[in-house]
N, C-alpha and C positions, 0 to 999 in steps of 0.2 A: 622479547615480549611474551612469547609462548601463548598459552591459552587466553583467548579474549573473554573477559568476564562480563563485559558490558557491550551490548550491540553497537557496532560502529558501521555506519553506512558509507558506501562508495558509489559513485556514478561511473559506469563504464560506457565508452563509446567505441565505435568500430564495428568489427564483425559481430561482436557480442556487446550489446548495449542495454543499459537499463540501470535500475536501482538494485544494489546488492548489499548483503550484510557480510562483514568479515567474520568468519568462523574461527580462524586460527592464523597466527603469524609465526612462521618458523624462524629459528635462529639465523638462517641465511637470508632472511627477508622475503621469502616466498609467502604468499597468502592463500588460504583456502577460503573461497567466497561461495555464497549461495544466493539465489534470488531472494529479494525481500518479499516475504509472503504475507505482508499486512494487507488488509482490505483496500486501503488507499493505494498502495503500490500496484496491486493486481488490477484495480479499476483503471489506473493511469496506463498500464501496459496494454489494456484492452480498449482504450479510448472511451471508457465509461464515466459517467458523472451521475450523481443523485438527481432524481427528478425534482423539478420545481413543484410547488404546491399547485400551480395552474396545470402543469402537465399531468400530475397525479389525478387531479379532479376531472380533467378531460377524459382520462382513461377509466376511472373508477367511480366517479360521482363525488358530490360534496363531502367534505370531511366533517363529521358531527363533532360537537363540543364534547369534552370529557364528561363522564357521568357526574350528575349533580350540578352541572353548570347549564345555563340555558338561555 
């Protein structure tokens, strides 16, 4: 297979767990992987989720309508 031209994801479990991207597959079947560095994957690793509108407004006040709307 050689060089991976399109990102392929794998989920690892055990001592090393999480969402990874396959960087390279060697002829003998070994794989070089790296952590998935997408925003969604990093948020999942850190137990984070986007704030709801209610949570945002509780922290920062009401969200105004876009300019020109009213």
